[in-house]
C-alpha positions, 0 to 999 in steps of 0.5 A, spaced: 610 685 451 606 686 445 599 690 446 594 686 442 591 691 437 584 688 435 581 690 429 585 696 427 588 694 421 581 691 418 578 698 420 583 702 417 582 699 410 574 699 411 574 706 412 578 708 406 573 703 402 568 708 405 571 714 402 573 711 395 567 707 394 560 708 391 556 710 398 555 717 396 556 719 403 554 726 406 559 731 407 559 731 414 559 724 415 565 724 410 568 729 415 567 724 421 570 718 417 576 722 415 577 724 423 576 717 425 581 715 420 586 720 422 585 718 429 586 711 429 592 711 424 595 715 430 593 711 435 596 705 431 602 708 430 602 710 438 601 702 440 607 700 436 611 705 440 608 702 446 610 695 444 615 694 449 620 688 451 618 683 456 623 686 461 619 693 460 612 692 460 607 697 458 604 701 465 597 700 467 595 707 464 598 704 457 594 698 458 588 701 459 588 706 453 590 700 449 584 696 451 580 703 449 583 703 442 582 696 441 574 696 443 573 702 439 576 699 433 571 693 434 566 698 435 568 702 429 568 695 425 561 693 427 558 700 425 561 699 418 558 692 417 552 694 420 552 700 414 554 695 409 548 690 411 543 696 411 545 699 404 545 692 401 539 690 404 535 696 401 538 695 394 533 694 388 532 687 387 530 687 379 530 693 374 523 696 373 520 701 369 515 707 369 511 709 375 513 703 379 520 704 378 519 712 380 516 710 386 521 704 388 527 709 387 524 714 391 523 709 397 530 707 396 533 714 396 529 715 403 531 709 406 538 711 404 537 717 407 535 714 414 541 709 413 546 715 412 543 719 418 544 712 423 551 711 421 552 719 422 550 718 429 554 712 430 560 715 427 559 722 431 558 718 438 565 714 436 568 720 434 566 723 441 569 717 445 576 717 441 577 724 444 575 722 451 579 716 451 585 720 448 584 726 454 583 721 459 590 718 457 593 725 458 590 727 464 592 721 468 599 719 465 604 718 470 612 717 468 613 710 465 619 709 468 617 711 475 611 707 475 615 700 473 618 696 479 624 693 478 625 686 476 630 681 473 631 682 466 630 676 461 638 676 460 639 675 468 634 669 468 638 666 462 644 666 467 641 660 471 641 656 465 649 657 464 651 656 471 646 651 474 650 646 478 652 639 475 648 635 481 641 639 479 642 637 471 638 631 469 638 628 462 644 632 459 649 627 459 646 623 454 644 629 450 651 632 450 655 625 448 650 625 442 651 633 440 659 632 441 659 626 437 655 630 431 660 636 432 666 632 432 664 626 427 669 626 421 674 632 424 681 630 425 685 636 428 691 634 424 687 635 417 685 641 414 677 641 415 672 646 413 668 650 418 662 646 421 656 650 423 651 646 428 644 648 430 641 646 436 633 648 435 627 646 440 622 649 443 623 655 449 625 652 455 627 645 453 634 647 455 638 649 449 643 654 453 644 649 458 646 643 453 650 648 449 654 650 455 655 643 458 658 641 451 662 648 451 666 647 457 667 639 455 670 641 448 673 648 449 680 646 451 681 642 445 681 648 441 686 654 440 681 659 442 673 659 444 667 664 446 660 663 448 656 669 447 648 670 448 645 674 442 638 675 445 631 678 443 634 685 442 641 684 440 647 689 441 651 687 436 657 692 437 657 689 444 657 682 442 663 683 437 667 686 443 665 680 448 667 675 442 674 679 441 675 679 449 673 671 450 677 669 444 683 672 447 684 679 443 685 684 449 688 689 444 681 691 441 680 698 441 674 700 446 673 706 442 671 702 436 663 703 435 663 701 428 661 693 427 665 693 420 671 695 424 670 689 429 668 684 424 675 685 420 678 685 427 675 678 428 677 675 422 684 677 422 685 675 429 682 668 428 686 667 422 689 660 422 687 659 429 682 653 430 676 656 434 670 653 438 664 659 438 657 658 441 652 663 439 646 662 444 639 664 443 639 667 435 632 669 433 633 673 427 636 671 420 639 678 418 642 678 425 645 671 424 648 673 417 651 679 420 655 675 426 657 670 421 661 675 417 666 675 422 668 668 422 672 666 416 673 659 413 680 658 415 680 650 414 682 649 421 676 644 423 673 650 427 666 649 430 660 654 431 654 652 435 648 656 435 642 655 439 635 658 436 627 656 437 627 657 429 627 651 425 628 655 419 634 659 421 637 652 424 637 649 417 642 654 415 647 650 418 651 644 416 647 639 421 641 640 426 641 637 433 633 637 434 632 637 442 627 633 444 623 633 451 625 629 457 623 622 457 618 621 463 623 617 467 628 624 467 622 628 468 620 625 474 628 625 476 628 632 475 621 634 478 622 630 485 629 633 485 626 640 485 621 638 490 624 634 495 632 635 494 632 628 491 629 623 486 626 619 490 618 618 490 614 622 495 611 618 500 603 619 499 599 614 495 595 619 492 601 624 490 605 620 485 598 620 481 597 627 481 605 628 480 604 624 473 599 628 471 602 634 472 609 631 468 604 629 463 602 637 462 609 639 462 611 635 456 618 634 458 620 641 458 625 642 463 623 649 464 616 647 465 618 642 470 622 646 474 617 652 474 611 647 477 616 644 482 618 651 485 610 652 485 609 646 489 615 646 493 612 649 500 606 644 499 610 638 499 604 634 502 598 638 500 594 633 495 589 638 494 593 644 493 597 639 488 590 638 484 589 645 484 595 647 481 594 641 476 587 643 474 590 650 473 595 648 468 594 650 461 588 655 463 593 661 465 594 659 472 591 665 475 590 662 482 597 660 484 599 666 488 604 662 492 608 661 486 607 667 482 614 669 481 616 662 478 610 662 473 611 669 471 619 668 470 617 662 466 612 666 462 617 671 461 622 666 457 616 663 453 613 670 451 620 672 448 617 667 442 610 671 442 614 678 442 618 676 436 612 674 432 610 679 426 604 683 428 600 679 423 601 672 427 600 674 434 592 674 433 593 667 429 597 664 435 592 667 441 586 664 437 589 657 438 587 658 446 580 657 443 581 650 443 581 645 449 588 642 451 591 636 447 586 638 441 589 635 435 587 641 431 586 640 423 590 645 420 586 646 414 580 648 418 584 652 423 586 656 417 579 657 414 577 660 421 583 665 421 580 667 414 573 668 417 576 672 423 580 677 418 587 675 421 589 673 414 592 679 410 591 679 402 597 678 398 598 679 391 598 673 387 596 669 393 590 665 395 588 667 402 589 659 404 596 659 401 597 665 405 594 662 411 599 656 410 605 660 410 602 663 417 602 655 420 609 654 417 612 660 420 609 658 427 611 651 426 618 653 424 618 658 431 617 652 435 610 655 437 606 649 435 607 642 434 606 639 427 603 632 426 604 628 420 599 623 417 601 616 415 609 618 415 608 624 410 613 629 413 612 634 408 606 637 410 603 637 416 595 635 417 594 637 424 598 640 429 597 641 437 599 646 442 604 644 448 600 645 454 605 651 457 604 655 450 597 654 451 598 656 458 602 662 456 597 664 450 591 663 455 594 668 460 595 673 454 588 672 451 585 673 458 590 679 460 588 683 453 580 680 453 582 677 446 578 671 448 574 668 453 573 661 455 572 661 463 565 665 464 565 670 469 565 677 470 567 681 464 567 688 461 565 685 454 566 678 451 569 679 444 570 671 442 567 666 446 569 658 446 565 654 450 568 647 452 564 643 457 557 641 459 558 644 466 554 649 469 558 655 466 553 654 460 547 656 464 550 663 466 550 665 458 543 668 459 545 673 464 551 675 461 552 681 455 554 677 449 552 683 444 559 684 442 561 677 441 564 676 434 566 669 435 563 663 438 566 656 438 562 650 441 566 644 443 561 641 448 554 644 451 548 646 449 545 653 447 538 651 447 538 656 453 539 662 448 536 665 442 542 665 437 539 671 433 538 675 439 544 674 443 549 675 438 547 680 433 555 682 431 557 675 430 562 673 425 565 666 426 560 661 428 563 654 429 558 648 432 563 643 431 561 638 437 554 642 437 549 636 439 542 640 440 536 637 436 533 644 434 535 642 427 532 646 421 529 651 425 535 653 428 539 654 422 534 659 420 535 663 426 543 663 424 541 666 417 539 672 421 546 673 423 548 678 417 555 679 419 557 672 419 564 670 415 565 663 417 559 658 419 561 651 420 555 646 423 556 639 425 548 638 427 546 631 424 538 634 425 539 639 419 537 636 413 536 643 408 538 650 407 533 655 409 531 660 403 534 665 408 541 663 407 541 669 402 541 674 408 549 672 409 552 677 404 558 677 408 559 669 408 566 667 406 566 660 409 561 655 409 562 648 412 556 643 412 559 637 412 556 635 419 549 635 416 544 631 412 543 637 407 543 634 400 541 640 395 542 648 395 536 653 394 536 658 389 537 663 394 544 660 396 547 663 390 546 670 392 553 668 397 557 672 392 563 673 397 563 665 398 570 663 398 569 656 401 564 651 401 564 644 404 558 639 403 558 631 405 553 629 399 554 630 392 552 636 389 548 637 383 550 644 379 545 649 376 546 655 373 546 659 379 553 656 381 556 661 376 554 667 381 559 664 386 565 668 382 569 668 389 569 661 390 576 658 391 575 651 395 569 646 393 569 641 398 564 636 395 564 632 389 560 635 384 555 630 380 555 632 373 549 630 370 550 633 363 556 636 359 553 643 360 555 643 368 562 643 366 561 650 362 558 653 368 563 651 373 568 653 367 566 660 369 568 660 376 576 662 375 578 663 382 577 655 384 583 652 386 580 646 389 575 642 385 572 635 386 568 632 380 564 626 379 562 622 373 557 617 372 557 617 364 562 619 359 561 620 351 564 625 346 560 631 349 563 630 356 570 629 353 570 636 349 567 640 355 572 637 359 577 640 355 574 646 355 573 646 362 580 644 364 583 650 359 579 655 363 581 653 370 587 658 370 587 658 378 586 650 379 591 647 383 588 640 386 583 636 382 579 630 384 575 626 379 571 620 381 565 616 379 563 609 376 564 611 368 570 609 365 573 616 362 578 618 357 581 624 358 586 624 352 586 630 347 585 630 340 592 634 339 596 637 344 593 644 342 586 642 344 587 644 351 590 651 352 597 650 356 595 657 360 590 655 364 593 648 367 600 651 369 598 651 376 595 644 377 599 641 383 595 635 384 591 630 380 587 624 383 583 620 378 579 614 381 575 613 375 579 608 370 582 611 364 585 607 358 592 611 358 596 617 361 593 623 357 599 627 353 597 634 356 599 632 363 606 632 361 606 639 360 604 641 367 610 644 370 608 644 377 604 637 377 607 634 384 602 629 386 598 624 381 594 618 383 591 615 377 587 608 376 589 605 369 586 600 365 592 597 364 600 599 365 603 601 358 610 603 357 608 609 354 604 611 361 611 610 364 614 614 359 609 620 360 609 620 367 617 619 367 618 626 364 614 630 369 620 633 372 616 636 378 612 630 380 614 627 387 609 623 389 605 618 384 600 612 386 598 608 380 592 603 381 592 598 375 585 594 373 587 589 369 594 585 367 596 586 360 594 580 357 600 576 353 606 580 357 611 574 359 616 579 361 616 585 367 616 592 364 623 594 366 623 601 369 630 604 367 633 611 366 629 612 360 623 614 364 627 619 368 622 620 374 627 625 376 623 628 382 620 622 384 621 620 392 614 616 393 611 611 389 605 606 390 603 601 385 597 597 386 595 591 382 593 584 382 599 582 377 606 586 379 608 588 372 614 592 374 622 591 376 627 596 376 634 597 373 640 600 375 640 607 375 632 608 375 628 613 379 635 615 383 631 620 388 626 615 390 626 614 398 619 610 399 616 605 395 609 601 396 607 595 392 600 591 393 599 585 389 597 578 389 602 572 390 599 567 386 597 571 380 604 575 379 608 568 380 603 565 375 605 570 370 612 571 371 615 566 375 617 570 381 616 576 385 623 579 384 622 587 383 630 588 383 629 593 389 636 593 390 637 597 384 634 603 387 640 607 390 636 612 394 631 607 397 629 608 405 622 605 406 619 599 403 612 597 404 609 591 401 602 588 401 601 581 399 595 578 398 595 570 398 588 569 395 589 562 391 596 561 394 598 556 399 602 558 405 609 555 402 608 560 395 607 566 400 613 564 404 617 563 398 615 570 396 616 573 402 623 571 402 624 573 395 622 580 397 626 580 404 632 578 400 632 583 394 631 589 400 637 586 404 641 587 398 640 594 397 646 598 400 642 603 404 639 598 408 632 601 407 626 599 412 621 593 410 614 593 413 611 587 409 603 585 410 600 578 408 593 578 407 588 572 406 581 573 403 577 567 404 570 567 403 565 563 408 558 563 409 556 564 416 549 564 417 549 565 425 554 569 430 556 562 433 559 560 427 564 565 427 568 562 432 568 555 428 570 559 422 576 562 426 578 555 428 578 553 421 582 558 418 588 557 423 588 550 422 589 552 414 594 557 415 596 557 422 597 563 427 603 565 424 600 567 417 593 569 419 590 575 422 582 574 422 577 579 420 570 576 418 566 580 414 558 578 413 
C-alpha cells in the first residue's frame, strides 16, 4: 500500500526557489533551508522504499513516521507561503524620490529584517521537529517482518475466481457465449489464419478472470496446446515463461535457465506450427505485455491469445476488445440471494427486499462487491437494522461492520491494486475524488482546475496545466477508476465523470487512514482537507474544532455562518462554495479576501454582487470562478492578480488597460464585450490565453484590422468563441495579412455572428478540429475552403438566408475532400446540399435541420442522397412543418427514410417533426382549447404541443 506523501514534491521545489530566488536571506536561515531540503529529500526517498505491495503493508511504526513526514511537509509549505505573503505585502508600491524614498527604504529594510527573523524562528522549529521525528522512529523501530501478521496474498485471493463452483456463477453463460463468438468469428481450423489477440477489460471485481477461465475450459480442447497464466501486479516473468512452457507441454525445459531471452526462444520454437490458445490474466503494464508478447510468433495457425486487464489503453493493443459490463439488476439479485440464503429466492421479510435493492444499487453490478456485502450480511439474515446500517456505511469507508471486516478487507485489497499501480502524481488526484458526495456527476473541467489549485498537477514543458490535467483524467478513465459520462452521444470527450461506489468506498477509506481528507467530523488530530456535504448537526461541531491547518474546504451543503472564514481557516488554499446558500453576500466576500494563501476560489452565492477592492490581497490566486454570483464589473485592484490562470464570470465583461497585467491568464470563461478596437490590442498582450470568448455588437474596418493583429499575436490560443449581434467580416485582405505563426494551435472556432464567407486564413490552420459558423449564404467556395482543412472532424454550419435564384442543390463531392470529417450538422430554412458518391468518406454522423415547405418549394424534393455516404452510422433529421400541410410532411419523411434505408451501412435514424403555429392566448384556460384545435388540425400522430406565451 502506498504511503501518501503530502506536499513533499511541492515543498522541495519551493525550498529550492528560496535558495535561488532574490530573497537575500541571512546565512543562518539559508543553512536551515539547506538542512530542511536535504532531510526532506532523504525522507522522500525513504518513503518510496517503504512503498509496499498490498500483501506486505507498512507496519504501524512506518505509518506513524510517514504521518509525521506528511504533516511536516504541509507545515513547511505553509511556512514558506507565509514568508512570501509578508515579503510581497511589504514591497514598495510605487517609485518615490528624495527624503521620502530614503525613509521608505529604511522602513522596508527594517520590516524585511523582522520577517526574516520570524521565518528563521519557524525554520528552526521545523528543523528540531524533523530531528525528533527521525530519532523517535529509530528509537522504537522493530523488525518489520516480525511485526506483520501472516495473511493470504492477493494471488491467493485470485484463486477463488479461478475455481469457483459452476453452481455459484451468475450471469456468466451469456457473457461466455458472446466472448466465444468474438474469439471464433471468421476462424476455420483448416485455413491459415493470423494470430488473434482479444482483450477482456473492465473495472476491478467485474469477473474478468472468472470469465476468461470459463471460456478457457470450454475452448482449450479445440487447440493443439493451451495455457492459462496470471501476470499480477508485480510479475516474475521468468516464472511466467516457465509456467507457460510446462502448461503447453514442453517438459524438457531446462530448470536452470534464468534468462528471459532463452525462455522466449524456447517458447517460440516449441509453438512452431502448433495452434495454441493462451490466456494471459491480469496484465497491468504495457512494457510487461510487450515482453510477454515476444514469446508468441504469428504462425498463421488460427491461434488465439486472450488477455485480461483493467487498463483500457492497454486493452486496445489487440485485434478485438471485449468490454465487460456490470451484472444486470436481475443477475445481481440472483447472486446476492444465492450468497446470503443459499438460493436465489427472495428473502421473506417485507422490508429487507427494499434494503437489499438499495444495497445492490450501490454495488453497481460488480460481482466482487455483491459477494463481499452478501458475506458481511450472511450472519444477520433477518436483521433489518443491521442491513440498513451496512447500506448507510457503503461508500463511506465502511468502518463499522466488524463482523464482516475480513470480507471487506479482501475486497479492498483486490481493488487497491489499481491504486497501488497508479503513478505517484495520480494518487492524490484519485483520493481527492472522495471529497464528492456519492453518485455525483463530476464536471471534469472543474475537477481539473481544482487539482491545479491543490497543486496536484505537475508542470510539463510545452503544456498548459489544464492540458496536463486532461491527461490525468484520461489515465484514470483508462485504468477503469472513474467512469466517463459523455454529452449528447459524443464519445470522443467526456464532459463529466462519476466514481463507482466501491471505488468511492476504497478511496474514502484510504483518505481516512492517511488523514488526507475529512468528510465525517469527529475527533481528529489535524484536518488538512474538509468536505461538508450535509445540513446535519455535524456542521455545529465546527466552532469547537481545530481548523487552523485546513488547506481545502468544499461546501456541498450546509451553512458556515457559525464560523468566521477569515479566522477559522488561515492557511486555506482551495475554497469551493458550490452549493453555499448563505446570505451574507458582499461582506462575506470581503472576509474571503483575507485568505492570503488562496489558489482556488469558486463562489456560488447569488447575493454577491460586487468584487471588493481587497481582492488584490490574493496574490497567489490561480483560479477564480464567480459564475454563480451577480457580479457585473471588476475593480482596478483585481488586476493585481498576476498569477491568475483561469477567470470565470457570468456576465459580459468590459476590458480596461489593467487586463494586460494578467499575463498568466490562460482560460477566460466570460464573453468579453468589445466596445472599441483598442480592447483587442489589450487582449493581444495576454499571449498565454488558450480559451477566449469575444462579443461584437459593432463592426467596421478598424475592428477588422485590430482583429487581424490580435489573432496573429495569440500564439497559445486553442479555443475561440465569437458572439454578438453585429454582422462581421473576418476575411483578410491578403494571405500575408495574418501571420501564420500565431494561429497554428487553434483547435476550435465557434462564430455565432453572421459572416459573409469562410475566411481564407482558416484553411491554413493545421490543427483546427471543430468549426461552428453562421454564414449569410452557403457558397461553393465556402465548402471548398472548409473541405481542404484536413484536421477538421466536427463541423456545424448555420445558414441565415437561402441563395436567391438557386434552383439546383449544391453537390458535395470528393472535390471537397473533408478527409477527416466525422460529424456534420447543417441548419437552414432551405436545405441546399446533396451528396455525391465518394463524398465525405469518413462521415459517421449527420444532422440536418430545415423547413419542409421552403425546401420542396425551391428544389421540389428533400432527397439529399444520404445513401452515398459510405461510412454513415447515425442520421438525425429535424423537419419544420411551418406552412406545410400534413401530407407534404409525410412525403418528406418517407423520402428521408427511403434514402437512409438505401445506405448499405444501415445507419440509425432519429427524425423529429416540429410545427410552429402562432396563436393568441389571452387567458390560461384558453390553453386547453388551443391544444384541441392543434390536435384537430395535425392529429396526435404529428403533434407534440408546447405552448409559448
